[in-house]
C-alpha positions as CSV (number, residue, x, y, z in Angstrom):
1,M,-16.9,8.2,-14.8
2,T,-16.9,10.2,-12.0
3,I,-16.1,14.9,-11.9
4,V,-14.1,13.4,-9.1
5,H,-11.6,10.6,-11.4
6,L,-11.9,13.3,-13.6
7,G,-10.7,15.8,-12.0
8,L,-7.4,13.5,-10.4
9,L,-7.0,12.4,-14.8
10,L,-6.7,15.9,-15.7
11,L,-4.6,17.5,-12.5
12,A,-2.2,14.4,-13.2
13,A,-2.2,16.0,-17.0
14,L,-0.6,19.1,-15.9
15,S,1.6,17.9,-13.1
16,P,4.7,17.1,-15.0
17,V,6.5,14.3,-12.5
18,E,10.4,13.3,-11.8
19,S,12.0,10.7,-10.4
20,K,14.6,9.5,-8.9
21,R,17.1,6.3,-8.1
22,E,17.5,5.9,-3.9
23,T,20.0,3.6,-2.7
24,F,20.3,2.2,0.4
25,A,22.8,0.1,2.4
26,I,21.1,-2.9,4.9
27,D,23.1,-5.2,6.0
28,G,25.2,-5.4,4.1
29,A,23.3,-5.6,1.0
30,E,21.7,-2.2,-1.6
31,R,18.0,-1.6,-1.6
32,Q,16.6,0.5,-3.9
33,A,14.2,2.9,-4.7
34,I,12.5,4.5,-7.1
35,V,10.8,8.0,-5.9
36,Y,8.3,11.1,-8.0
37,T,8.2,14.3,-7.0
38,S,6.7,16.9,-7.8
39,S,8.6,19.4,-10.4
40,K,8.3,21.7,-8.0
41,P,7.7,19.2,-5.0
42,A,5.6,21.4,-1.6
43,P,6.6,21.2,2.1
44,A,5.0,18.8,4.2
45,A,3.5,16.4,1.3
46,P,2.2,12.9,1.8
47,V,4.6,9.9,1.7
48,V,3.1,7.0,-0.3
49,F,5.7,3.5,-0.1
50,V,4.2,1.1,-3.0
51,F,4.9,-2.6,-2.2
52,H,5.0,-4.9,-5.4
53,G,4.0,-8.1,-5.5
54,H,6.2,-12.0,-5.9
55,G,8.2,-11.4,-8.7
56,G,8.0,-7.7,-9.5
57,T,10.1,-4.7,-10.0
58,A,9.7,-1.2,-8.4
59,Q,9.6,-0.5,-12.2
60,N,7.3,-2.5,-13.2
61,A,5.4,-0.9,-10.2
62,A,5.6,2.9,-11.1
63,R,4.7,1.9,-14.7
64,R,1.2,0.2,-13.3
65,F,-0.5,2.1,-11.2
66,R,1.6,4.8,-11.8
67,L,-0.1,7.4,-8.4
68,H,2.7,9.1,-9.2
69,E,0.8,10.5,-12.1
70,L,-2.5,10.3,-10.1
71,W,-1.3,12.1,-7.4
72,P,1.3,14.4,-8.5
73,E,1.6,16.4,-4.8
74,A,2.4,13.4,-3.5
75,V,6.0,11.8,-2.9
76,V,5.6,8.7,-3.9
77,V,8.3,6.0,-3.3
78,Y,8.2,2.7,-5.2
79,M,10.2,0.3,-3.2
80,Q,12.2,-2.4,-4.5
81,G,12.4,-5.9,-3.2
82,M,15.4,-9.1,-3.4
83,P,14.8,-12.9,-3.4
84,G,15.8,-14.7,-0.1
85,V,12.0,-15.7,0.4
86,V,9.7,-18.0,-0.6
87,G,6.3,-17.9,-2.7
88,I,3.5,-19.3,-3.7
89,T,4.6,-19.7,-8.1
90,D,8.4,-19.7,-6.5
91,P,9.3,-22.4,-4.1
92,E,12.7,-22.0,-4.1
93,G,13.0,-17.9,-3.2
94,S,15.1,-16.9,-6.5
95,R,12.6,-13.5,-7.1
96,N,12.0,-10.9,-5.5
97,G,10.0,-10.4,-3.0
98,W,9.5,-8.7,0.7
99,Q,9.4,-10.8,5.0
100,K,5.6,-11.7,5.2
101,S,6.1,-12.4,9.2
102,P,7.7,-9.6,12.3
103,G,11.7,-11.1,12.3
104,E,11.7,-12.8,9.1
105,V,14.7,-12.7,6.8
106,G,16.3,-10.2,9.6
107,D,13.2,-8.2,9.2
108,R,15.4,-6.9,6.9
109,D,12.2,-4.9,4.8
110,V,11.7,-3.6,7.6
111,K,15.0,-2.0,8.2
112,F,14.6,-1.1,5.0
113,F,11.0,1.1,5.1
114,D,12.7,2.3,8.1
115,A,16.0,3.7,6.1
116,A,13.6,4.8,3.2
117,L,11.3,7.1,5.4
118,E,13.4,8.2,7.2
119,R,16.1,9.6,4.3
120,I,12.4,10.6,2.5
121,Q,11.5,12.8,5.4
122,K,14.3,14.2,5.4
123,I,15.2,15.2,1.8
124,Y,12.1,16.4,1.3
125,K,10.2,17.0,4.4
126,T,7.3,15.3,3.9
127,D,5.3,15.5,6.6
128,P,5.0,12.4,9.0
129,N,1.2,12.5,9.9
130,R,0.6,11.1,6.2
131,V,2.5,8.2,6.4
132,Y,0.6,5.6,3.7
133,L,1.2,2.3,1.6
134,L,0.1,-0.1,-1.0
135,G,1.2,-3.2,-1.3
136,H,-0.7,-5.7,-3.9
137,S,-0.3,-9.9,-2.6
138,N,2.9,-10.0,-1.3
139,G,3.8,-6.5,-0.9
140,S,-0.2,-6.8,0.9
141,R,0.7,-9.3,3.4
142,F,3.8,-6.8,3.6
143,V,1.7,-3.6,4.1
144,N,-0.2,-6.2,7.0
145,V,3.8,-6.8,8.9
146,L,4.0,-2.9,8.9
147,W,0.7,-2.6,9.7
148,N,1.9,-5.0,13.0
149,M,5.5,-3.5,13.9
150,R,5.0,0.4,12.2
151,G,1.7,1.1,13.1
152,D,2.2,4.0,15.0
153,R,4.4,5.8,12.4
154,L,1.2,5.3,9.4
155,T,-1.8,7.2,8.3
156,A,-3.7,4.4,6.5
157,M,-2.6,1.7,4.0
158,C,-4.4,-0.4,0.7
159,S,-4.4,-3.8,0.9
160,S,-4.7,-6.1,-2.6
161,S,-4.9,-10.0,-3.2
162,G,-3.3,-10.2,0.4
163,P,-3.5,-12.8,3.2
164,G,-1.6,-12.0,6.6
165,G,-4.7,-11.3,8.5
166,M,-3.9,-11.9,12.2
167,L,-1.1,-9.6,11.5
168,I,-3.2,-6.8,12.1
169,V,-4.6,-8.7,15.2
170,G,-3.6,-6.6,18.5
171,S,-2.0,-3.6,15.9
172,K,-3.2,0.3,16.7
173,P,-6.6,0.5,14.6
174,R,-5.7,2.5,10.9
175,P,-7.8,3.1,8.1
176,V,-7.8,1.0,5.3
177,F,-8.4,0.0,1.9
178,I,-8.4,-3.6,1.6
179,I,-9.6,-5.3,-2.6
180,A,-10.3,-9.1,-3.3
181,G,-10.3,-10.9,-6.3
182,E,-14.2,-13.4,-6.2
183,K,-11.2,-15.6,-8.6
184,D,-8.6,-15.3,-7.1
185,P,-6.0,-18.4,-8.1
186,L,-3.0,-18.0,-6.1
187,V,-5.0,-16.3,-2.8
188,P,-8.6,-17.7,-2.1
189,Y,-11.7,-15.4,-2.0
190,E,-12.2,-17.3,1.5
191,T,-8.9,-16.7,2.8
192,Q,-9.5,-12.6,2.3
193,K,-12.8,-13.4,3.6
194,R,-11.8,-14.2,6.2
195,S,-8.8,-10.9,6.8
196,I,-11.6,-8.7,6.0
197,E,-13.2,-9.8,9.2
198,L,-10.6,-9.8,11.4
199,V,-10.2,-5.9,10.3
200,R,-13.7,-5.3,10.8
201,K,-13.1,-6.1,14.0
202,L,-10.3,-4.0,15.1
203,L,-11.8,-0.8,13.9
204,K,-14.7,-2.3,15.7
205,V,-16.8,-1.0,12.2
206,D,-20.5,0.0,12.6
207,P,-22.4,-2.2,9.4
208,S,-25.7,0.5,9.6
209,R,-23.3,2.8,8.5
210,S,-22.0,1.3,5.4
211,K,-22.0,2.9,2.2
212,V,-22.0,1.5,-1.2
213,E,-20.9,2.8,-5.0
214,G,-20.5,0.3,-6.9
215,L,-18.2,-2.6,-6.3
216,V,-16.7,0.1,-2.8
217,R,-18.2,-0.6,0.7
218,T,-17.7,1.9,3.7
219,D,-17.7,1.2,6.4
220,A,-16.7,4.0,9.0
221,G,-14.7,2.9,12.3
222,T,-13.5,3.3,16.0
223,E,-11.3,6.7,16.1
224,G,-12.1,8.4,13.0
225,T,-11.0,4.8,10.9
226,E,-12.4,3.2,7.5
227,L,-12.8,-0.1,6.3
228,V,-13.2,0.2,2.8
229,T,-14.5,-2.8,0.5
230,Y,-13.6,-3.0,-3.6
231,I,-14.5,-7.1,-4.2
232,H,-14.2,-7.4,-7.9
233,P,-14.9,-10.3,-9.8
234,G,-11.1,-11.0,-11.3
235,G,-8.9,-13.2,-10.0
236,H,-5.2,-12.0,-8.2
237,E,-4.9,-9.0,-10.8
238,F,-5.4,-5.5,-9.0
239,P,-7.5,-4.0,-10.9
240,T,-6.1,0.1,-12.1
241,E,-9.5,1.2,-12.0
242,A,-9.5,1.3,-8.0
243,L,-7.2,3.1,-7.5
244,P,-9.2,6.4,-7.8
245,F,-11.3,5.6,-5.1
246,V,-7.7,4.4,-3.1
247,V,-6.3,8.2,-3.9
248,S,-9.3,9.5,-2.7
249,F,-9.9,7.3,0.7
250,F,-5.9,8.1,1.2
251,K,-6.6,12.1,1.0
252,R,-9.3,12.5,3.4
253,H,-7.2,10.5,5.8
254,P,-4.7,12.4,7.3
255,K,-3.7,11.2,10.9
């Protein structure tokens, strides 16, 4: 374990956080999110929105990712999806999920994000220049939807096991951390590689300036952006050992 990662864990242990469930009315539907903050939140704190995979829940995402412990000074919002969108293993769309393209299901999830961001910034006085997203699988594709539609409000993103790279073509260049499994049975690695190449083109990365640390490759891009990739030998799971790298990535990218 590196000194940086050990420091993150020690800070998490010393910084208690509190949670609160927020409810929103979006087009007649009740939407919910779990918000974690420091027991003494500071003004102008960063905010991270987390989107679970298809069939997941906000509560399970909080238990799995624990970003509120790794980055206790941030406001971390675990968003709850809802049924109505077809998934790879859910042809009826009966499980919780997120819209997969602009305009789908009346942009219900984009509206949910807009309402949540507005309320969080109003209540917690978070920094509008430090708005981060993390999504896994279907949640990762939704991160690309938000990049496409709300790129001017976003600072940096993390995407794991997600398709939908074409959504970011023509979007605003933003720093992005992409996680992909070489043995992913649901979203083939070749599909994820194509998405990575589209991001490389968008950010105009310079391969001669690449830095590699274990599974992490960092490429400098245009306008102070970065493309960080974490290619692991596993499948569709989110490798939690990558999370300290994600937190460090977010911290070094204020808008």
